[in-house]
C-alpha positions in Angstrom: 18.6 -2.3 -29.2 15.9 -3.7 -26.8 18.6 -4.6 -24.2 20.1 -1.1 -24.5 16.7 0.5 -24.1 15.9 -1.7 -21.1 19.2 -0.7 -19.4 18.3 3.0 -19.9 14.8 2.5 -18.5 16.1 0.4 -15.7 18.4 3.2 -14.5 15.3 5.4 -14.0 13.6 2.7 -11.9 16.3 1.8 -9.4 18.1 3.7 -6.7 15.0 4.4 -4.6 15.9 2.0 -1.8 18.8 4.0 -0.3 17.9 3.2 3.3 20.9 5.0 4.8 20.2 8.4 3.3 18.2 11.3 4.6 16.3 11.7 1.2 15.0 8.2 1.6 13.6 8.7 5.1 12.2 12.1 4.1 10.4 10.4 1.3 9.2 7.7 3.7 7.6 10.3 6.0 5.8 11.9 3.0 4.7 8.5 1.7 3.3 7.6 5.1 1.3 10.7 5.5 0.0 10.6 2.0 -0.8 6.9 2.3 -2.9 7.3 5.3 -5.2 9.8 3.5 -5.1 8.5 -0.1 -5.5 4.9 1.2 -8.8 6.0 2.8 -10.0 7.3 -0.6 -8.9 4.2 -2.5 -10.8 2.0 -0.1 -14.1 3.5 -1.2 -14.1 2.2 -4.8 -12.5 -1.0 -3.5 -15.4 -1.6 -1.1 -17.9 -0.7 -3.8 -16.3 -3.2 -6.1 -16.2 -6.0 -3.5 -19.7 -5.3 -2.4 -21.2 -5.3 -5.9 -19.5 -8.6 -7.0 -19.3 -10.5 -3.6 -21.7 -8.7 -1.2 -19.1 -8.8 1.6 -19.1 -5.2 2.8 -21.4 -4.2 5.7 -23.8 -1.3 5.0 -22.6 0.4 8.2 -18.9 0.0 7.5 -17.1 3.2 8.6 -15.6 3.9 5.1 -19.1 5.1 4.0 -19.4 7.7 6.7 -15.8 8.7 7.7 -14.9 12.2 6.4 -12.4 12.3 3.6 -9.6 13.6 5.8 -9.9 10.8 8.4 -6.6 9.0 8.4 -6.5 5.2 7.8 -3.2 4.4 9.5 -3.0 0.9 8.0 -2.3 2.3 4.6 0.4 4.6 5.8 2.1 1.6 7.4 1.4 -0.4 4.3 3.2 2.1 2.2 6.2 1.8 4.5 6.1 -2.0 4.4 5.9 -2.0 0.6 8.9 0.4 0.4 11.0 -1.9 2.7 9.9 -5.3 1.4 8.9 -4.9 -2.3 11.0 -1.9 -3.6 14.4 -3.5 -3.0 13.1 -6.8 -4.6 11.7 -4.8 -7.6 15.1 -3.1 -8.2 17.0 -6.4 -8.1 14.5 -8.0 -10.6 14.6 -5.0 -12.9 18.4 -5.4 -13.2 18.2 -9.2 -13.7 15.2 -9.3 -16.1 15.6 -8.6 -19.8 12.3 -6.7 -20.1 10.4 -4.3 -17.9 7.2 -6.4 -18.3 9.0 -9.5 -17.0 10.2 -7.5 -14.0 6.7 -6.1 -13.4 5.0 -9.5 -13.5 7.6 -11.2 -11.3 7.3 -8.4 -8.8 3.5 -8.7 -8.9 3.7 -12.4 -8.2 6.0 -11.7 -5.2 3.6 -9.0 -3.9 0.5 -11.3 -4.2 2.3 -14.1 -2.4 3.5 -11.7 0.3 -0.1 -10.4 0.8 -1.4 -13.9 1.0 1.2 -14.9 3.6 0.6 -11.8 5.7 -3.2 -12.4 5.6 -2.7 -16.0 6.6 -0.3 -15.3 9.5 -2.5 -12.4 10.9 -5.6 -14.5 10.5 -4.1 -17.5 12.3 -3.0 -15.2 15.1 -6.1 -13.0 15.7 -8.9 -14.4 13.6 -9.5 -17.9 14.9 -13.2 -19.1 14.7 -15.1 -19.7 18.0 -16.8 -23.0 19.0 -19.7 -22.1 16.7 -17.3 -21.6 13.7 -17.8 -17.8 13.6 -14.8 -15.7 12.7 -14.4 -12.6 14.8 -13.0 -10.2 12.2 -13.4 -11.7 8.7 -14.6 -14.9 7.2 -13.2 -16.0 3.8 -14.0 -19.6 4.3 -17.0 -19.6 1.9 -15.5 -17.4 -0.8 -13.9 -19.0 -3.9 -10.1 -19.1 -4.0 -9.8 -18.8 -0.3 -6.7 -20.1 1.4 -7.4 -22.0 4.7 -10.4 -19.8 5.3 -8.2 -16.9 6.2 -6.6 -15.5 3.1 -8.4 -14.7 -0.2 -6.6 -14.7 -3.5 -8.9 -12.2 -5.0 -8.1 -9.7 -2.3 -4.4 -10.6 -2.3 -4.3 -10.0 -6.1 -5.9 -6.5 -5.6 -3.4 -5.8 -2.9 -0.7 -6.9 -5.3 -1.9 -4.5 -7.9 -2.0 -1.6 -5.4 1.5 -2.5 -4.4 2.6 -2.4 -8.0 1.1 1.0 -8.5 2.9 2.2 -5.3 6.4 0.8 -6.0 6.3 1.5 -9.8 4.6 4.9 -9.8 3.9 6.6 -6.5 7.2 5.9 -4.6 9.5 6.9 -7.6 7.3 9.9 -8.1 7.6 11.0 -4.5 11.4 10.5 -4.6 11.9 12.2 -7.9 9.6 15.1 -6.9 11.4 15.7 -3.7 14.7 15.4 -5.5 13.8 18.1 -8.0 12.8 20.5 -5.2 16.4 20.5 -3.9 17.4 19.8 -0.2 15.8 22.9 1.2 12.6 22.7 -0.9 12.3 18.9 -0.1 12.5 19.6 3.6 9.9 22.4 3.4 7.6 20.1 1.4 7.9 17.4 4.0 7.2 19.9 6.8 4.1 21.1 5.0 2.8 17.5 4.3 3.4 16.6 8.0 1.6 19.7 9.2 -1.4 19.1 6.9 -1.5 15.5 8.0 -1.4 16.6 11.7 -4.3 19.0 11.0 -6.4 16.2 9.4 -5.7 13.9 12.4 -6.6 16.6 14.9 -9.8 17.7 13.2 -10.9 14.1 12.6 -10.3 12.8 16.1 -11.8 15.9 17.7 -15.0 15.3 15.7 -15.0 11.7 16.8 -14.6 12.6 20.4 -17.4 15.2 20.3 -19.7 12.7 18.6 
């Protein structure tokens, strides 16, 4: 019975990595635009948490003052990266695993390891300490559970959880929502999202230029 139930559930969780179809790329566009804005919003509670427990967020960090519609491009590209790198892996694991929890935990482990690897590689490329031992962009060397002073497992675990929320909830929701709208409705929805995102970018950067 459990195996049968798992197969039924699995069918609802796979099929969202159809790279060669227009619905996939349409959903990617929507996910990118939404990710740039929603990612900005999510960084606020994240920074509050990290600052409260670890005191590592500067008081003049831009997230405290940027308007809500200011795009944080890294999260849009992050959504795309998770779709291309984690979603296909998730779908393979769902089919192979006997339970959804097992698939979820294995995917989470993969996401955390991937986040740690990316943080390490980027750090080794652009965040090398100077002769005084000061890091130019971030310094994880004194934090517990740091990896070679560049990556930080606490941060990587949080990134992994965000990736799980995206590939298990947000990405399927976007794909299913656009699918229910029909081809014409989905195209109109994408156009509206892109237009709204363009307006957010224009207003935000005009304000920055004037300031």
